[in-house]
C-alpha atoms as a printed R data frame, in Angstrom:
    type eleno elety resid chain resno       x       y      z
1   ATOM     1    CA   MET     A     1 116.819 135.108 65.007
2   ATOM     2    CA   GLU     A     2 116.272 131.860 66.872
3   ATOM     3    CA   LYS     A     3 120.012 131.174 66.967
4   ATOM     4    CA   HIS     A     4 120.678 134.665 68.365
5   ATOM     5    CA   GLN     A     5 117.935 134.226 70.962
6   ATOM     6    CA   ASN     A     6 119.430 130.918 72.103
7   ATOM     7    CA   LEU     A     7 122.926 132.426 72.345
8   ATOM     8    CA   ALA     A     8 121.510 135.226 74.501
9   ATOM     9    CA   LEU     A     9 119.652 132.768 76.749
10  ATOM    10    CA   GLU     A    10 122.918 130.842 77.202
11  ATOM    11    CA   ASP     A    11 124.768 134.156 77.804
12  ATOM    12    CA   THR     A    12 127.221 133.155 75.068
13  ATOM    13    CA   ALA     A    13 126.521 136.124 72.773
14  ATOM    14    CA   HIS     A    14 124.137 139.052 72.566
15  ATOM    15    CA   VAL     A    15 123.401 140.417 69.078
16  ATOM    16    CA   PHE     A    16 121.639 143.736 68.467
17  ATOM    17    CA   GLY     A    17 120.430 145.000 65.104
18  ATOM    18    CA   SER     A    18 120.925 148.666 64.330
19  ATOM    19    CA   PHE     A    19 118.099 150.470 62.535
20  ATOM    20    CA   ARG     A    20 117.691 154.061 61.365
21  ATOM    21    CA   LYS     A    21 115.172 155.921 63.499
22  ATOM    22    CA   ALA     A    22 113.579 157.814 60.612
23  ATOM    23    CA   ASP     A    23 112.538 154.838 58.476
24  ATOM    24    CA   GLY     A    24 113.552 151.608 60.246
25  ATOM    25    CA   LYS     A    25 116.187 150.737 57.619
26  ATOM    26    CA   HIS     A    26 118.647 148.062 58.807
27  ATOM    27    CA   LEU     A    27 122.083 149.662 59.183
28  ATOM    28    CA   GLY     A    28 124.159 146.896 60.740
29  ATOM    29    CA   MET     A    29 124.661 145.241 64.108
30  ATOM    30    CA   VAL     A    30 126.561 145.238 67.373
31  ATOM    31    CA   ASP     A    31 127.343 142.030 69.241
32  ATOM    32    CA   PHE     A    32 128.885 141.009 72.537
33  ATOM    33    CA   SER     A    33 130.550 137.652 73.092
34  ATOM    34    CA   THR     A    34 130.809 136.664 76.733
35  ATOM    35    CA   LEU     A    35 134.440 135.882 77.540
36  ATOM    36    CA   GLU     A    36 134.210 135.367 81.292
37  ATOM    37    CA   ARG     A    37 131.643 135.939 84.014
38  ATOM    38    CA   MET     A    38 132.410 135.144 87.680
39  ATOM    39    CA   ASP     A    39 135.043 137.627 88.937
40  ATOM    40    CA   PHE     A    40 135.589 139.310 85.542
41  ATOM    41    CA   GLN     A    41 132.220 140.128 83.878
42  ATOM    42    CA   TRP     A    42 134.078 140.510 80.595
43  ATOM    43    CA   ALA     A    43 132.960 140.531 76.935
44  ATOM    44    CA   ARG     A    44 134.242 141.247 73.434
45  ATOM    45    CA   ILE     A    45 132.373 143.718 71.237
46  ATOM    46    CA   GLY     A    46 132.005 143.503 67.489
47  ATOM    47    CA   TYR     A    47 130.274 146.039 65.290
48  ATOM    48    CA   THR     A    48 129.339 146.283 61.632
49  ATOM    49    CA   ILE     A    49 127.661 149.105 59.759
50  ATOM    50    CA   HIS     A    50 126.816 148.436 56.106
51  ATOM    51    CA   ASN     A    51 129.297 150.372 53.980
52  ATOM    52    CA   GLN     A    52 126.674 152.527 52.230
53  ATOM    53    CA   HIS     A    53 125.921 154.054 55.660
54  ATOM    54    CA   TRP     A    54 129.509 154.781 56.726
55  ATOM    55    CA   GLY     A    55 130.379 158.306 57.781
56  ATOM    56    CA   ASN     A    56 126.937 159.242 59.121
57  ATOM    57    CA   GLY     A    57 127.531 158.620 62.827
58  ATOM    58    CA   TYR     A    58 125.341 155.514 62.925
59  ATOM    59    CA   GLY     A    59 128.174 153.310 64.175
60  ATOM    60    CA   ARG     A    60 128.994 155.613 67.062
61  ATOM    61    CA   GLU     A    61 125.342 155.890 68.083
62  ATOM    62    CA   ALA     A    62 124.782 152.118 67.859
63  ATOM    63    CA   VAL     A    63 127.941 151.211 69.793
64  ATOM    64    CA   LYS     A    64 127.314 153.836 72.467
65  ATOM    65    CA   ARG     A    65 123.770 152.523 73.043
66  ATOM    66    CA   ALA     A    66 124.921 148.896 72.970
67  ATOM    67    CA   LEU     A    67 127.625 149.626 75.570
68  ATOM    68    CA   HIS     A    68 124.974 151.136 77.817
69  ATOM    69    CA   ILE     A    69 122.931 147.920 77.516
70  ATOM    70    CA   ALA     A    70 126.031 145.766 78.096
71  ATOM    71    CA   PHE     A    71 126.878 147.565 81.325
72  ATOM    72    CA   LYS     A    72 123.430 148.372 82.728
73  ATOM    73    CA   GLU     A    73 121.327 145.401 81.589
74  ATOM    74    CA   LEU     A    74 123.746 142.559 80.845
75  ATOM    75    CA   GLY     A    75 125.978 143.295 83.843
76  ATOM    76    CA   PHE     A    76 129.351 143.355 82.113
77  ATOM    77    CA   HIS     A    77 132.179 145.297 83.744
78  ATOM    78    CA   ARG     A    78 134.787 145.238 80.958
79  ATOM    79    CA   ILE     A    79 134.317 145.305 77.193
80  ATOM    80    CA   LYS     A    80 137.165 144.903 74.739
81  ATOM    81    CA   ALA     A    81 137.456 145.227 70.965
82  ATOM    82    CA   HIS     A    82 140.030 143.530 68.738
83  ATOM    83    CA   ILE     A    83 140.646 145.764 65.736
84  ATOM    84    CA   ASN     A    84 142.854 145.113 62.720
85  ATOM    85    CA   THR     A    85 145.730 147.577 62.994
86  ATOM    86    CA   ASP     A    86 144.995 149.006 59.531
87  ATOM    87    CA   ASN     A    87 141.309 149.734 60.299
88  ATOM    88    CA   ALA     A    88 141.523 153.445 61.131
89  ATOM    89    CA   ALA     A    89 137.732 153.944 60.970
90  ATOM    90    CA   SER     A    90 137.117 151.249 63.586
91  ATOM    91    CA   VAL     A    91 139.837 152.668 65.851
92  ATOM    92    CA   LYS     A    92 138.248 156.124 65.524
93  ATOM    93    CA   LEU     A    93 134.821 154.705 66.412
94  ATOM    94    CA   ALA     A    94 136.193 152.856 69.466
95  ATOM    95    CA   GLN     A    95 137.924 155.997 70.691
96  ATOM    96    CA   SER     A    96 134.807 158.128 70.084
97  ATOM    97    CA   VAL     A    97 132.790 156.016 72.549
98  ATOM    98    CA   GLY     A    98 135.469 156.199 75.236
99  ATOM    99    CA   MET     A    99 137.413 153.013 74.558
100 ATOM   100    CA   GLU     A   100 141.127 153.202 75.317
101 ATOM   101    CA   PHE     A   101 144.089 151.538 73.633
102 ATOM   102    CA   GLU     A   102 145.462 148.646 75.671
103 ATOM   103    CA   CYS     A   103 147.956 146.763 73.489
104 ATOM   104    CA   VAL     A   104 148.728 145.163 70.143
105 ATOM   105    CA   ARG     A   105 148.375 141.403 69.946
106 ATOM   106    CA   LYS     A   106 150.907 140.151 67.422
107 ATOM   107    CA   GLY     A   107 149.792 137.476 64.959
108 ATOM   108    CA   PHE     A   108 146.428 137.305 66.697
109 ATOM   109    CA   ILE     A   109 143.972 136.450 63.897
110 ATOM   110    CA   TYR     A   110 144.325 134.336 60.773
111 ATOM   111    CA   GLU     A   111 142.821 136.235 57.834
112 ATOM   112    CA   PHE     A   112 143.484 136.332 54.103
113 ATOM   113    CA   GLY     A   113 146.059 133.532 54.353
114 ATOM   114    CA   GLN     A   114 148.227 135.091 57.038
115 ATOM   115    CA   TRP     A   115 148.387 135.888 60.752
116 ATOM   116    CA   ASN     A   116 147.567 139.542 61.417
117 ATOM   117    CA   ASP     A   117 148.030 141.846 64.382
118 ATOM   118    CA   ASN     A   118 145.082 143.297 66.295
119 ATOM   119    CA   ALA     A   119 144.950 146.425 68.407
120 ATOM   120    CA   VAL     A   120 143.009 145.884 71.633
121 ATOM   121    CA   TYR     A   121 140.782 148.675 72.934
122 ATOM   122    CA   TYR     A   122 138.775 148.450 76.161
123 ATOM   123    CA   ILE     A   123 136.270 150.245 78.315
124 ATOM   124    CA   ASN     A   124 135.175 149.474 81.869
125 ATOM   125    CA   SER     A   125 131.793 150.278 83.353
126 ATOM   126    CA   ASN     A   126 131.863 153.475 85.371
127 ATOM   127    CA   GLU     A   127 130.334 151.933 88.487
């Protein structure tokens, strides 16, 4: 918690826990990494919902609320997501909150002993 608080104070990253309304159970998290301020006001979003809670709409609700905070309270203008091209569930979630496909970055991330492609999705604030 202290590390996350310090990252937020430095405007490096903002991490939000996601909890079920009915019983307060921890479901996952949504985070924003500041990429550029100044003329861009740009961040990267990451989201994780624990696999036992997949398929219940929690991810969509958490990301939608977090995007609202990112635009209205944190002052970002553009949010992007890098998604492994084989992660259909993450693509579906990004699209369900209004994110649009921008491009594929070839050999973008080194995972599992190889360089993998990422699809980039984005959303701009509607101001």
